[in-house]
C-alpha positions as CSV (number, residue, x, y, z in Angstrom):
1,M,14.2,14.8,14.1
2,N,12.5,18.2,13.3
3,T,9.1,18.2,15.6
4,D,8.2,21.8,14.1
5,L,7.2,19.2,11.0
6,Y,4.2,17.8,13.2
7,D,0.9,19.9,14.5
8,E,0.3,17.8,17.4
9,A,2.9,17.1,20.3
10,R,4.9,14.3,19.9
11,D,4.4,12.6,22.8
12,S,1.9,10.2,21.5
13,T,2.6,8.3,18.9
14,S,0.0,5.9,18.6
15,S,-1.7,8.3,16.3
16,L,1.5,8.1,13.6
17,L,1.1,5.5,10.8
18,H,3.6,3.6,8.7
19,N,3.3,3.4,4.6
20,V,4.8,1.1,2.3
21,V,4.4,0.6,-1.5
22,Y,5.7,-2.6,-2.8
23,C,5.4,-4.1,-6.5
24,S,6.2,-8.3,-6.4
25,R,6.0,-10.7,-9.3
26,A,3.4,-13.2,-9.4
27,A,4.3,-16.5,-8.8
28,P,3.8,-19.1,-12.0
29,G,0.7,-20.3,-11.6
30,V,-1.2,-17.9,-9.9
31,T,-5.0,-17.9,-10.3
32,A,-7.8,-15.0,-10.5
33,H,-9.0,-17.3,-7.8
34,D,-5.7,-16.9,-5.6
35,I,-5.8,-13.2,-6.0
36,Q,-9.8,-13.0,-4.7
37,A,-8.3,-15.3,-2.1
38,I,-5.5,-12.8,-1.2
39,I,-8.6,-9.7,-1.3
40,A,-10.4,-11.9,1.3
41,T,-7.8,-12.6,3.3
42,A,-6.2,-9.1,3.7
43,R,-9.7,-8.0,4.8
44,R,-10.0,-9.8,7.6
45,Y,-6.1,-9.4,8.7
46,N,-5.9,-6.2,7.8
47,A,-9.3,-5.1,9.7
48,A,-8.1,-6.8,12.4
49,R,-4.9,-4.7,12.6
50,G,-5.4,-1.2,11.6
51,I,-4.2,-1.6,8.2
52,T,-5.7,-0.1,4.9
53,G,-4.5,0.1,1.2
54,L,-5.2,-1.1,-2.1
55,L,-3.8,-3.7,-4.3
56,V,-3.4,-3.8,-8.1
57,F,-2.7,-6.9,-10.3
58,G,-2.1,-7.0,-13.9
59,S,0.4,-8.9,-16.3
60,D,1.4,-10.8,-13.6
61,I,2.6,-7.6,-11.4
62,F,1.2,-6.7,-8.2
63,F,1.6,-3.0,-6.8
64,Q,0.3,-2.6,-3.1
65,W,-0.2,0.3,-0.7
66,L,-0.3,-0.5,2.7
67,E,-0.6,2.1,5.4
68,G,-0.9,1.5,9.5
69,P,0.6,1.2,12.5
70,K,4.2,0.5,12.2
71,A,4.3,-3.1,13.7
72,S,1.6,-4.3,11.9
73,I,2.8,-3.0,8.5
74,V,6.2,-4.5,9.5
75,E,4.6,-8.2,10.5
76,L,2.7,-8.0,7.3
77,M,5.4,-7.4,4.7
78,E,7.4,-9.8,6.6
79,R,4.2,-12.4,5.6
80,I,4.3,-11.3,1.8
81,H,7.9,-11.7,1.9
82,R,7.4,-15.5,2.3
83,D,3.9,-15.9,0.4
84,T,4.9,-17.9,-2.4
85,R,2.5,-16.4,-4.5
86,H,4.5,-13.7,-4.7
87,N,8.4,-13.4,-6.2
88,T,10.7,-10.6,-6.0
89,V,9.2,-8.3,-3.7
90,V,10.4,-4.6,-4.5
91,E,9.8,-1.9,-1.5
92,L,9.1,1.0,-3.5
93,S,8.3,3.7,-0.6
94,V,8.5,3.1,3.0
95,N,7.4,6.3,5.3
96,E,7.2,6.5,8.8
97,E,5.8,8.6,11.0
98,V,2.6,9.7,8.7
99,R,-0.6,11.1,10.2
100,E,-2.8,10.7,6.9
101,R,-4.4,7.8,5.7
102,V,-4.7,8.1,2.0
103,F,-7.2,5.4,1.9
104,P,-8.8,5.5,4.9
105,T,-11.9,3.2,4.4
106,W,-10.1,0.4,2.3
107,D,-9.5,-2.8,4.4
108,M,-7.8,-3.7,1.0
109,E,-9.4,-2.6,-2.3
110,L,-8.7,-4.6,-5.4
111,V,-8.3,-2.0,-8.3
112,Q,-8.6,-3.1,-11.8
113,P,-5.4,-2.0,-13.9
114,D,-7.7,0.1,-16.4
115,D,-8.6,2.0,-12.9
116,I,-5.4,2.6,-10.9
117,R,-4.7,5.9,-12.7
118,E,-7.9,7.4,-11.9
119,V,-7.9,5.8,-7.9
120,L,-3.9,7.4,-7.7
121,Q,-4.9,10.8,-9.2
122,D,-7.8,11.2,-7.0
123,A,-5.4,10.4,-3.9
124,L,-2.7,12.7,-5.4
125,R,-5.6,15.7,-5.1
126,D,-6.9,14.7,-1.6
127,A,-3.6,14.3,-0.2
128,Q,-2.7,16.7,2.5
129,A,0.7,15.2,3.7
130,A,3.6,15.6,0.9
131,V,5.5,12.4,2.0
132,N,2.0,10.8,0.6
133,A,1.8,13.2,-2.1
134,K,5.5,12.1,-3.0
135,A,4.8,8.4,-2.8
136,L,1.7,8.8,-4.9
137,R,3.6,10.4,-7.6
138,Q,6.4,7.7,-7.8
139,L,3.6,5.1,-7.9
140,L,2.2,6.4,-10.7
141,Q,5.5,6.8,-12.7
142,R,5.9,3.3,-11.7
143,I,2.6,2.3,-13.1
144,D,3.2,4.7,-16.3
145,Q,6.3,2.6,-16.9
146,A,4.6,-1.0,-16.5
147,D,2.2,-2.6,-18.8
148,L,-0.5,-3.7,-16.5
149,S,-3.2,-4.5,-18.8
């Protein structure tokens, strides 16, 4: 690993973040009430574990950006894979050792499909870390390929 890529000494990994972007298809029968329940649970769960991010839901497809401590993100992804409201969970981007949060104040924000491009483009303009910019561009590309309306 090239330690020249980091501004600070590598002796403290507590400041490093793990980032996962995934999509999944909603299981048959998932309702608007289920989505609100997911958001409410995520806000409580994520705040207690240092996780931030956003969730987009449209046309029965979830797109989610998660960032936080690696152990917390891994545990959350295991929960999502077991969650019967999700089918076919596909990880689009996984980045370790990220130093910058893209959504630092969002425990979990539900973004409407009509607003996601603007939110991600704003985040892309503000992204300092190349790895985050790359993940944001990939997510924008995936969203362009899907009809979330």
